[in-house]
Every structure is written in structure tokens, then in C-alpha cells.
SEZA-814440 format. One record per residue (C-alpha): residue in three letters; x, y, z. Coordinates in pm, whole numbers, padded with zeros to 5 digits, always signed. Example, Ala and Ser with C-alpha at 12.3 -4.5 7.8 and 13.67 -1.06 7.14 Angstrom:
ALA+01230-00450+00780/SER+01367-00106+00714/
//
This chain:
MET+24513-04493-02727/ASN+24632-04244-02465/LEU+24388-03954-02490/GLN+24572-03754-02224/GLU+24891-03756-02429/LYS+24707-03692-02755/VAL+24524-03385-02626/LEU+24849-03205-02540/ALA+24925-03173-02913/HIS+24661-02898-02919/LYS+24819-02683-02647/GLU+24960-02417-02882/ASP+24622-02384-03055/VAL+24451-02362-02716/VAL+24669-02068-02614/LYS+24599-01887-02942/GLY+24229-01968-02914/ILE+24210-01821-02566/GLN+24395-01508-02675/GLY+24154-01458-02965/ALA+23851-01499-02739/ILE+23990-01257-02480/GLN+24045-00988-02742/ILE+23668-00952-02787/PRO+23523-00734-02507/SER+23196-00907-02418/VAL+23039-00726-02126/MET+22660-00706-02157/GLU+22550-00394-02346/GLU+22230-00243-02475/ALA+22049-00481-02710/LYS+22074-00427-03086/PRO+21884-00597-03367/GLY+21989-00963-03365/MET+22216-00899-03067/PRO+22006-00946-02751/PHE+22295-00871-02515/GLY+22477-00617-02729/GLU+22751-00635-02986/GLY+23032-00771-02764/PRO+22861-01090-02641/ALA+22732-01158-02995/LYS+23082-01125-03140/ALA+23225-01350-02871/LEU+22959-01616-02933/ASN+23031-01607-03306/TYR+23403-01640-03238/PHE+23331-01978-03080/VAL+23083-02067-03355/ASP+23351-02004-03618/LEU+23613-02193-03419/GLY+23377-02488-03377/LYS+23312-02502-03752/LYS+23685-02480-03824/LEU+23749-02775-03593/GLY+23492-02989-03771/PHE+23195-02984-03535/LYS+22826-02947-03605/VAL+22742-02591-03499/ILE+22417-02398-03451/ASN+22380-02038-03333/TYR+22044-01970-03169/ASP+21981-01600-03239/ASN+22298-01489-03056/TYR+22149-01601-02726/ALA+22330-01935-02722/ALA+22510-02178-02950/GLU+22566-02554-02977/ILE+22892-02716-03083/GLU+22858-03094-03097/PHE+22973-03427-03233/GLY+22884-03793-03196/GLU+22580-04017-03210/GLY+22324-04151-02970/GLU+21997-04056-02807/GLU+22162-03936-02488/VAL+22366-03617-02461/LEU+22658-03507-02247/GLY+22630-03130-02210/ILE+22926-02900-02149/LEU+22797-02556-02052/GLY+23012-02246-02083/HIS+22963-01873-02127/VAL+23128-01613-02345/ASP+23021-01295-02162/VAL+23239-01139-01894/VAL+23203-00898-01604/PRO+23325-00538-01650/GLU+23702-00512-01662/GLY+23751-00252-01388/GLU+24069-00047-01357/ASP+24441-00064-01281/TRP+24534-00370-01487/GLN+24900-00457-01530/TYR+24827-00537-01897/PRO+24530-00425-02110/PRO+24234-00642-02006/TYR+24135-00734-02363/SER+24483-00788-02502/GLY+24543-01154-02418/THR+24898-01053-02328/ILE+25135-01336-02241/ALA+25379-01244-01965/ASP+25542-01432-01677/GLY+25409-01759-01816/LYS+25047-01641-01797/ILE+24775-01526-02035/PHE+24625-01203-01898/GLY+24276-01083-01977/ARG+23915-01066-01869/GLY+23767-01410-01921/THR+24084-01621-01907/LEU+23942-01804-01603/ASP+23574-01706-01625/ASP+23485-01856-01865/LYS+23640-01822-02210/GLY+23965-01997-02121/PRO+23797-02312-01984/ALA+23553-02316-02278/VAL+23840-02317-02531/ILE+24017-02593-02336/CYS+23703-02808-02336/LEU+23654-02745-02707/TYR+23999-02885-02787/ALA+23938-03180-02555/MET+23629-03248-02768/LYS+23843-03210-03084/THR+24083-03476-02955/LEU+23798-03721-02908/LEU+23646-03633-03247/ASP+23975-03702-03427/SER+24055-04016-03228/GLY+23763-04211-03370/VAL+23694-04358-03028/LYS+23344-04503-02992/LEU+23113-04298-02768/ASN+22754-04384-02679/ARG+22644-04028-02605/LYS+22656-03715-02816/VAL+22885-03448-02677/ARG+22726-03103-02696/MET+22892-02782-02584/ILE+22620-02529-02500/LEU+22753-02173-02490/GLY+22554-01881-02354/ALA+22607-01506-02384/ASN+22445-01376-02064/GLU+22560-01580-01763/GLU+22701-01284-01572/SER+22380-01080-01597/GLY+22097-01319-01529/SER+22139-01621-01761/LYS+21860-01505-01994/CYS+22053-01694-02262/MET+21978-02031-02101/LYS+21618-01937-02030/TYR+21581-01863-02403/TYR+21761-02185-02497/PHE+21570-02423-02269/ASN+21236-02245-02220/THR+21168-02025-02524/ILE+21300-02239-02811/LYS+21272-02551-02593/ARG+21601-02720-02670/PRO+21620-03054-02486/GLN+21792-03095-02153/PRO+22118-03292-02173/THR+22117-03632-02006/LEU+22399-03517-01780/ALA+22622-03211-01786/PHE+22903-03015-01632/THR+23017-02654-01650/PRO+23387-02558-01618/ASP+23296-02241-01431/SER+23391-02299-01069/SER+23680-02483-00908/PHE+23802-02840-00870/PRO+23736-03102-00762/VAL+23354-03112-00813/THR+23089-02867-00695/PHE+22808-03106-00604/ALA+22588-02847-00434/GLU+22510-02478-00484/LYS+22312-02298-00216/GLY+21974-02149-00285/ILE+21988-01777-00364/ILE+21722-01531-00249/ARG+21724-01158-00309/ILE+21478-00938-00125/ALA+21415-00567-00078/VAL+21315-00467+00275/LYS+21133-00134+00266/LYS+21013+00111+00531/ARG+20850+00451+00492/TYR+20895+00739+00737/SER+20721+01076+00725/GLN+20945+01273+00962/MET+21299+01169+00871/GLY+21391+01514+00747/ASP+21669+01591+00503/LEU+21851+01263+00545/SER+22028+01077+00266/VAL+22212+00743+00281/LYS+22370+00558-00012/GLY+22577+00244+00027/GLY+22689-00038-00205/ASN+22611-00104-00571/ALA+22523-00474-00598/PHE+22330-00738-00410/ASN+22619-00982-00426/SER+22896-00760-00294/VAL+22965-00634+00057/PRO+22950-00251+00039/GLU+23294-00100+00081/LYS+23168+00259+00119/THR+22850+00417+00253/HIS+22774+00789+00238/MET+22532+00978+00462/THR+22428+01340+00495/ILE+22215+01472+00781/ALA+22139+01811+00935/LEU+22358+01914+01228/ASP+22066+01952+01468/GLN+21959+01588+01426/LEU+22263+01438+01604/GLY+22457+01497+01922/ASN+22793+01379+02066/VAL+22920+01313+01715/GLU+23284+01405+01771/GLU+23315+01209+02091/GLY+23136+00909+01941/LEU+23353+00906+01629/LYS+23671+00923+01832/LYS+23569+00619+02033/TYR+23439+00425+01732/ASN+23752+00487+01524/SER+23982+00392+01809/ASP+23794+00064+01860/ASN+23759-00043+01495/GLU+23994-00128+01207/TYR+23757+00027+00951/LYS+23693+00396+01008/ILE+23410+00643+00969/GLU+23503+00988+00840/CYS+23294+01300+00891/GLU+23306+01663+00778/LEU+23080+01962+00839/LYS+22959+02136+00527/ASN+22663+02366+00455/GLY+22502+02296+00788/LYS+22518+01919+00751/TYR+22724+01624+00866/HIS+22873+01434+00573/PHE+22969+01083+00681/LEU+23177+00831+00489/SER+23179+00483+00638/LEU+23461+00259+00514/GLY+23448-00119+00505/LYS+23592-00413+00315/ALA+23440-00553-00004/ALA+23380-00926-00044/HIS+23164-01152-00257/GLY+22805-01159-00138/SER+22819-01537-00093/ARG+23100-01488+00162/PRO+22999-01171+00349/TYR+23192-01281+00657/LYS+23513-01216+00461/GLY+23424-00848+00428/TYR+23314-00565+00655/ASN+22981-00402+00578/SER+23021-00024+00573/ALA+22643+00037+00588/SER+22590-00190+00888/ALA+22890-00029+01055/LEU+22746+00322+01003/PHE+22411+00228+01154/THR+22584+00055+01445/PHE+22787+00370+01511/LEU+22482+00598+01496/ASN+22320+00385+01765/THR+22603+00481+02002/ILE+22545+00859+01983/GLU+22253+01091+02047/VAL+21992+01073+01767/LYS+21730+01346+01797/ASN+21514+01246+01501/SER+21259+00991+01626/ASP+21206+00829+01284/LEU+21579+00778+01233/LYS+21603+00641+01585/ASP+21323+00397+01507/PHE+21502+00276+01193/LEU+21835+00236+01373/ASN+21665+00028+01642/PHE+21497-00179+01370/TYR+21831-00241+01197/ALA+22007-00327+01521/LYS+21729-00566+01626/TYR+21708-00764+01302/ILE+22045-00729+01125/GLY+22321-00539+01305/MET+22663-00667+01197/GLU+22540-01023+01143/THR+22610-01221+00826/ASP+22414-01535+00923/GLY+22061-01396+00969/LYS+22042-01506+01333/SER+21828-01214+01451/LEU+21585-01275+01164/GLY+21554-01637+01277/ILE+21712-01775+00959/ASN+22056-01888+01080/PHE+21998-02229+00923/HIS+22276-02482+00870/ASP+22324-02821+00715/GLU+22611-03066+00697/ASP+22642-03061+00318/SER+22662-02688+00255/GLY+22718-02511+00588/ASN+22559-02192+00716/LEU+22311-01956+00557/THR+22476-01627+00468/LEU+22312-01285+00458/ASN+22452-00979+00286/VAL+22304-00630+00289/GLY+22448-00534-00049/LYS+22281-00196-00104/VAL+22125+00060+00128/SER+21923+00364+00026/ILE+21744+00625+00238/GLU+21593+00921+00053/ASN+21289+01136+00130/GLY+21194+00905+00415/ASN+21202+00594+00194/VAL+21429+00320+00330/GLU+21531+00027+00111/LEU+21769-00254+00206/SER+21881-00486-00075/ILE+21958-00823+00080/ASP+22119-01131-00074/MET+22095-01468+00104/ARG+22260-01800+00023/CYS+22059-02085+00179/PRO+22171-02435+00281/VAL+22075-02692+00019/THR+21843-02892+00248/ILE+21647-02583+00362/SER+21373-02463+00130/ASN+21391-02103+00013/ASP+21024-02063+00102/LYS+21099-02150+00463/VAL+21361-01873+00474/ILE+21126-01617+00316/ASN+20832-01706+00541/THR+21050-01695+00851/ILE+21169-01345+00764/LYS+20814-01223+00709/ASN+20695-01377+01036/THR+20988-01235+01230/LEU+20942-00883+01093/ASN+20568-00913+01164/ASN+20457-00623+00941/ASN+20733-00396+01073/ALA+20859-00367+00714/GLU+20756-00454+00360/VAL+20941-00755+00212/ASP+20960-00782-00169/VAL+21105-01106-00307/LEU+21301-01003-00616/SER+21453-01338-00710/ASN+21432-01690-00576/SER+21674-01947-00716/LYS+21644-02295-00570/ALA+21948-02487-00453/LEU+22136-02735-00669/TYR+22214-03072-00514/VAL+22355-03379-00688/PRO+22444-03661-00445/LYS+22812-03732-00397/ASP+22759-04100-00483/SER+22582-04025-00813/PHE+22738-04146-01139/LEU+22809-03787-01244/VAL+22987-03672-00929/SER+23172-03998-00860/THR+23296-04024-01220/LEU+23426-03667-01224/MET+23589-03714-00883/ASN+23770-04025-01007/VAL+23894-03844-01318/TYR+24018-03550-01112/ARG+24198-03777-00865/ASN+24357-03993-01133/VAL+24491-03700-01333/THR+24608-03480-01044/GLY+24702-03740-00782/ASP+24500-03540-00528/ILE+24317-03813-00335/LYS+24239-03601-00028/SER+24001-03343-00176/GLU+23628-03407-00154/PRO+23332-03266-00349/VAL+23242-02916-00234/ALA+22934-02701-00184/ILE+22942-02332-00273/GLY+22733-02022-00218/GLY+22775-01903-00574/GLY+22565-01995-00876/THR+22665-02147-01211/TYR+22498-02275-01527/ALA+22464-02611-01350/ARG+22139-02472-01208/GLN+22000-02446-01560/VAL+22009-02821-01624/THR+21833-03114-01460/ASN+22146-03321-01396/GLY+22457-03106-01388/VAL+22742-02990-01169/ALA+23029-02744-01187/PHE+23365-02910-01255/GLY+23673-02685-01250/ALA+23839-02508-01406/LEU+24028-02355-01112/LEU+24294-02584-00966/ALA+24392-02561-00601/SER+24738-02437-00705/GLN+24595-02146-00904/GLU+24524-01799-00774/ASP+24154-01720-00793/ASN+24137-01378-00959/MET+23804-01420-01136/HIS+23610-01092-01146/GLN+23927-00910-01034/ARG+24188-00703-01211/ASN+24477-00895-01369/GLU+24266-01206-01425/CYS+24503-01461-01576/LEU+24560-01826-01659/GLU+24900-01989-01603/ILE+25001-02157-01929/ASP+25165-02452-01754/LYS+24828-02538-01595/ILE+24670-02589-01938/ASP+24836-02933-01965/THR+24659-03058-01654/LEU+24328-02901-01758/LEU+24339-03057-02104/LYS+24408-03400-01952/ILE+24126-03365-01698/TYR+23866-03254-01950/VAL+23946-03501-02227/GLN+23929-03787-01977/ALA+23612-03651-01816/ILE+23430-03618-02149/TYR+23536-03967-02249/GLU+23429-04129-01920/LEU+23090-03956-01920/ALA+23013-04017-02287/LYS+23158-04364-02353/
//
């Protein structure tokens, strides 16, 4: 029986299934009775519940936090983890973001790549195996959550609150191929300082830990700075990203411009807040408290994205360098707060990073640890990784690619033996979390073949 040929019979249904899922806006909203993440995520979860029932699977919805869609027998379980929630749609789409429009050979819509599209594809791969009657020794259980993009409270409820069992082994189609065998540790801290004589100074930059701030605004009284015009002229002539300034109501109003990037890859962006503070250190600053802060920032952070000046520029062979992103900056009424996101090499403990920062700062600032997610690491020679690599190579013919480590985080962290596996092929444009997110229809053939073979090899 050729499962890879058989699964392609479902392609038309896959396309319709993805369109239907996309047409349900499922950004996290305010909780409602029986809908812990709002109406949209609950509706999206129930769309998959209904589809699973229609396809003949055993289905359970756990209070609209998560759902199981499964088939097969055996004590051991192969888990397939996906999520039905999406990030906000943003603006300026070519086609409406919740339309599931098909154009230019692509399905357009928020969630086509992350993660509704891959979840539908995996569901029909499961359907192919269910209908084939092939003997499997493990149950196959799709575990769908409704809150991956906003903290994965769905999986915490599923595994910790109602104590559903961990799968024996698992994958999540929520990254890229070939196999993500390691995910860096993620630490988020707030660095705080308090000044009594900063005056009427206000700074606001960025809106998320995991994004490089594209714009930073600052207002400050005229008499607190000198040589501004001359300094700006030099800075703007020397740098690609500019700082604008206007005089209004006796104050300087600065706008520092940078380049946004994902917080796990801050070196691909340009931090507008760091740039502003670097510029201010080149002109006359008359306020001693502001001067002290600028010196502090220059000494410990500056324009760095590797944490070198904090003593945390760790590196390992498997996952590369530590990255540091100052995602948000706030100064108001003398209260300074820096929101910092770090992605730590898999062989370096998060505690070592945190303790090093505290020792380096040596009481020069308060350090609040807001979240601390340990690294994921599954050896390349493990059954899980090696099996998935073989499937990927056999289906695609790509024998050069190797398992990868990433700075991002997936549901694989929620299980004891799991990795991310696809669904982004090397030939696809990665527009997850961006406008015009889309899935090329001709890629669905390859994805169906990969996932049906992967499920079979892991569960047989």
C-alpha cells in the first residue's frame, strides 16, 4: 500500500478545510463563560472538533482550552501538537485576512502557515492511515490548543490542571523543515532604575519583548540638552536609520527610527531605543540623572545583541550564540524600565545567565525575572529526530539539510519527548506573523506525503 499516493486523494478536502479554518478569526480575546480565550479561539477549536468527528475520529474537547482527535490502539501515544489561535492580522493585506481567498495558486489568510494549515494537513494524513487499515502499535493523538500565541495556557491546563498524560513521543508542525531538534532557553527580565532628579523626561519605545523596537519617542525640556542640532546632523549623516527632532512647547520631541525584527534574531533589526541612547551620549546632557542612565546603558547594553557587556555572550556548537533584545523601553517620572528578551544556548542553564546578569550589574539596577523557559534539546541521533529526518529526506530528496536549532519556542517545549517538524519547506516564503500570510497549494502534495509517512513511521 502506497500511503503517499493514497493521501493525495484528500487534497481538495484539505484546501477546503484550511479555508474554513481561516475564516474563523481566532486572536485571543477577553474570556467569556466557557470560552477561556474568547469567542474566536473557542470557535476555531470547535471547527476542528467537528471536522475530526466528521472524519471518524474519537474526539474530546477539554473546556475550550484544548481538544484531542485520535485513533488507534496501544498503550503508547504519538502526539501531534497544533494550535488554532493566531496572532493579530495587522493591516494592508492584499486579500482580506480571514477570507481564505485563493489567488495566484495560494491560499491567503492568517493561520495558513501558523498553524491552522499544517493542522488540517496532519488531520488528513491521519485520516489516510485510519482508512487504510494499516496496523499501528501506537495511538495517534492530535492535541490542539487555543492559546499558543499568548502564553500556551491551553497546554498548561491540558497537562497540569486536568493532568492528561504526556505522549510517548510527539511533533508539532509549527516551525520549518527539516527537524528542529533544539530550541533555545527563553528568559524575559525587567531591568528597573529609579531617579529622583530626571525632570520632565518621557521615553517610550517598542511594544513587545520579542520584537526589535522600530520606533522610540522621547520628550525632554530644551534646557536639559546642548549641541542637539550639530549632534543630529552628524548622527544622521553617519547612520542609515535616522533620528528626527522638532521643538514644541519648550521641549525637544525626538523620534528614533529603526528596523523591526523578531526578538530571537535581534541582529537582523536595528534597535531604535538603543540608537537613541547612543546618540544622546554624543551630545551635551545637562541632567545628571539622565547622564547616569545613559552611561549605564552604554556600559551594559549599547547596541549589542549578544549580551557581551553583561558577561552573558555564551555560545555552544548546537545552537549558536545567546541573543539579547531590548524589546520595550519606558522612562516616566524618573522610573526607568527596560524589557529584555534573551534566547540562551541549549547547553547553558538559564540560571547561569540570570545570575551572571545580577552579578555584573552589582546592585546598580533591580532585575525582575518575568519568565524563564528552559531550553528544549532532543539529540540528533534519537529515534524521534533520526526517523523524522529520514522521512523528510526520502520524500523531498534533500539529503544535505541537517537538523536545526532555533531561538523561537513551540509546543514541543510542552512535552517530554517532542520536536518541531515543518511545516515550512525551504522553497516557501516565510510570512508567518506577517501580512499576506499564505500557503502555496502545490506545496500541499509534498506536505501530505511527509506527514502521512512520518505518522506511520513513528506509530507503526
